[in-house]
C-alpha positions in Angstrom: 112.2 120.0 58.7 113.8 122.4 60.6 112.3 123.2 64.1 111.8 126.8 63.7 109.4 126.0 61.1 107.5 123.4 63.2 107.2 125.7 65.9 105.6 128.3 63.6 103.3 125.5 62.0 101.9 124.4 65.6 101.6 128.1 66.8 99.5 128.9 64.0 97.2 125.9 64.6 96.6 126.7 68.1 96.3 130.5 68.1 94.1 129.8 64.6 95.9 132.9 63.3 99.2 134.0 61.2 99.6 137.3 63.1 98.5 135.6 66.8 101.3 133.0 66.0 103.5 135.8 65.5 103.0 137.8 68.6 103.5 134.3 70.7 106.7 133.7 68.7 107.8 136.9 69.1 108.2 137.5 65.5 106.5 139.7 62.4 103.8 138.2 60.2 105.7 138.0 57.3 108.6 135.7 59.2 106.0 133.5 60.3 104.3 133.1 57.0 107.9 132.6 55.4 108.3 129.7 57.6 105.2 128.0 56.9 106.0 128.4 53.1 109.6 127.1 53.7 107.6 123.9 55.5 105.1 123.4 52.7 107.9 123.7 50.1 110.0 121.1 52.2 107.0 118.7 52.3 105.9 119.4 48.8 102.5 119.6 50.1 99.9 122.7 51.4 99.3 122.8 55.2 96.8 125.4 55.3 93.9 126.3 53.5 93.6 130.2 53.4 90.0 131.4 53.0 90.1 135.1 53.1 90.8 135.7 56.8 90.0 132.3 57.8 92.5 129.4 57.7 92.0 125.9 58.4 94.3 122.5 58.3 94.3 120.6 55.0 94.3 116.9 55.5 98.0 117.2 55.2 98.1 119.6 57.8 96.2 117.4 60.0 98.6 114.6 59.6 101.6 116.3 60.4 99.9 118.0 63.5 100.5 114.8 66.2 103.7 114.0 64.3 105.1 117.8 64.8 104.3 117.7 68.6 106.0 114.2 68.9 108.9 115.6 67.1 109.1 118.7 69.7 108.3 116.6 72.3 110.9 114.0 71.8 113.5 116.8 71.6 112.5 118.6 74.6 112.7 114.9 76.2 116.2 114.9 74.7 117.1 118.0 76.1 116.1 117.5 79.6 117.6 114.2 79.8 121.4 115.8 78.9 120.6 118.7 81.4 120.1 116.3 84.3 123.3 114.9 83.7 124.7 118.5 85.2 122.6 117.8 88.6 122.1 121.4 88.5 118.2 122.5 89.0 118.0 125.2 86.3 115.9 126.0 83.1 112.5 126.6 82.3 109.5 124.6 84.3 106.5 124.7 82.6 103.6 124.2 85.4 100.1 124.2 84.8 97.4 124.7 87.5 93.7 125.6 88.2 93.0 129.0 89.5 91.7 127.8 92.7 94.9 126.0 93.8 97.0 128.6 92.0 95.7 131.2 94.5 95.1 129.0 97.7 97.5 126.5 98.0 100.8 127.2 95.9 101.4 130.6 96.7 104.0 129.4 99.9 105.2 126.7 98.0 106.1 128.8 95.1 107.7 131.2 97.1 109.9 128.4 98.7 110.5 127.4 95.2 112.0 130.7 93.7 114.0 131.3 96.7 115.6 127.8 96.8 116.0 127.4 93.0 116.6 131.0 91.4 118.1 129.6 88.3 114.8 128.3 87.1 112.0 130.1 85.0 108.8 129.1 86.1 106.5 129.6 82.9 102.7 129.0 84.9 99.6 128.2 83.1 96.3 129.0 85.1 93.8 126.5 83.3 90.9 124.7 84.2 91.9 121.2 85.9 90.5 119.2 83.0 92.3 121.4 80.3 95.5 121.2 82.2 95.3 117.5 82.4 95.3 117.6 78.2 98.6 119.8 78.7 100.0 117.2 80.3 98.8 114.5 78.1 100.2 116.4 75.0 103.4 117.4 76.5 102.7 120.8 76.9 103.5 121.0 80.7 106.0 119.0 82.6 103.5 119.0 86.0 100.0 119.9 86.8 98.5 120.9 90.2 95.0 120.5 90.1 92.0 118.7 91.0 92.3 115.0 90.6 90.1 113.2 88.4 88.1 110.4 90.0 90.0 107.9 88.0 93.4 108.4 86.0 94.6 106.1 83.7 98.3 105.7 82.2 100.5 107.4 80.5 99.3 109.6 83.3 100.0 109.4 87.0 98.5 111.1 89.6 99.6 111.9 93.3 97.4 112.9 96.0 98.6 116.1 98.1 95.6 117.7 99.7 92.3 116.4 100.9 89.9 119.2 100.0 86.6 118.6 101.8 83.6 120.2 100.3 80.3 122.1 102.0 77.1 122.6 100.7 76.6 126.5 101.1 73.9 129.1 100.9 73.4 133.0 102.0 72.7 133.5 105.6 69.3 134.5 104.6 68.5 131.5 102.0 65.5 129.5 103.3 67.9 126.4 103.6 70.0 128.3 106.0 67.4 128.4 108.7 67.4 124.3 108.7 69.0 122.5 111.6 69.4 119.5 109.7 69.0 119.6 105.8 68.7 116.5 103.5 69.7 116.2 99.8 65.9 116.1 98.8 65.5 119.4 100.3 68.2 120.9 98.8 67.3 119.7 95.6 64.0 121.5 95.3 66.1 125.0 95.2 67.8 126.3 92.3 71.7 125.7 92.3 74.8 127.4 90.5 77.2 124.6 89.7 80.9 123.9 89.0 80.6 123.5 85.2 79.4 120.1 83.6 83.3 119.3 82.1 84.5 119.8 85.7 85.5 116.8 88.2 84.1 118.6 91.1 80.6 118.6 88.8 81.3 115.2 88.4 81.5 114.2 92.3 78.7 116.6 93.4 76.4 114.9 90.8 77.3 111.1 91.9 75.9 112.1 95.1 72.6 113.1 94.0 72.0 110.3 91.6 72.9 107.7 94.3 69.9 109.3 96.1 67.6 109.3 92.7 67.9 112.9 92.8 68.9 115.6 90.5 70.2 118.8 91.4 68.1 122.1 89.9 71.2 123.5 88.1 69.9 127.0 87.5 73.6 128.2 86.5 76.9 127.1 86.4 80.5 128.4 85.8 83.9 126.8 86.4 85.4 129.7 88.8 84.6 129.2 92.5 85.2 132.7 93.2 82.0 133.4 91.1 80.1 130.7 92.4 80.8 132.0 95.7 79.8 135.6 95.0 76.5 134.3 93.6 75.8 132.1 97.0 76.6 135.3 99.0 74.1 137.5 97.5 71.2 134.8 97.7 70.8 134.0 94.3 71.4 129.8 94.8 72.7 127.2 96.9 75.9 125.6 95.8 79.5 123.6 96.9 82.3 125.0 97.8 85.8 124.1 99.0 85.7 124.4 103.0 89.1 126.6 102.8 86.5 129.2 101.0 84.2 129.5 103.8 83.5 132.7 105.6 80.9 135.1 106.9 79.6 135.1 103.5 78.1 132.0 103.1 76.5 129.4 105.5 77.7 125.7 105.7 74.5 123.5 105.3 74.1 121.0 108.0 73.7 117.8 106.1 72.8 114.5 106.9 74.5 111.6 105.3 78.0 111.3 103.4 80.6 114.1 103.2 81.7 115.2 100.1 85.4 115.7 99.5 87.7 116.0 96.2 91.5 115.2 96.1 94.0 117.4 95.1 97.3 116.8 93.6 99.8 116.7 90.8 99.7 114.7 87.6 102.6 113.8 85.3 103.4 111.8 82.2 105.1 108.5 83.1 106.7 108.4 79.6 108.2 111.8 79.8 112.1 112.4 81.0 111.3 115.2 84.1 113.7 118.0 84.3 115.8 118.4 87.6 113.3 121.5 88.5 110.2 119.3 87.8 111.8 116.9 90.4 112.8 119.5 92.9 109.2 121.0 92.7 107.7 117.7 93.2 110.0 116.9 96.6 108.2 120.5 97.9 104.6 119.0 96.8 105.5 115.6 98.7 106.3 117.1 101.5 102.9 118.5 101.8 101.2 115.2 101.8 99.9 113.6 105.2 
């Protein structure tokens, strides 16, 4: 098996299309088809079922996929280990981050990093924190700067960098904004716009309500905090936002009881050899820790 064919195989699986795989790999569609055909010939088995315009993995294709990832990850790990011997900070750094952190926490760090290490090619993927976690787990990114999960297990290691307080918020004209003191029971009576149910932030907030035997009235949900802020600001619902996002568009509700917060930081795969570029970026992140 040659690496070019394995890369083509993974690209077709991840995009679900020979044409999109060709765009990703900067090849023509016939070139991708030729690589897949060569791989199928080498393995003496069909890897894809082609049903009109739809394609799907055969049983052999499903068996090959995790092994293809493993082969390419081992090769990347070997390349990084050898490059690290030169002690130069160069090459490609694949970094995953959430949209919120990428907008509000990373710009100054990225500016400092690119100025200090101009030989590094940054490949930044903006993803939901939960998706970024999977990217690290499967070796498709070296580092991810995200909202940390309430619990992280090996082989993923999480390092907290920032503590991010969360506030209950509403539009200035919302009925809840008139209360000098608000309880969770008061809040639960009104519609809410919530972070998506698959997000770590959603889990943190829902646990607070469950501890009081309450359930929030979730009318809408989205993974994008900027969208949540817009919906709150026009009076559609209350929500929870990081304190760093508060301004005159929304009002912080004065809530008695425990204060919510989440942890922001970075994660890495403990069984992966990190490049010098990744280590240099980690040093910048570690300098932010308090």
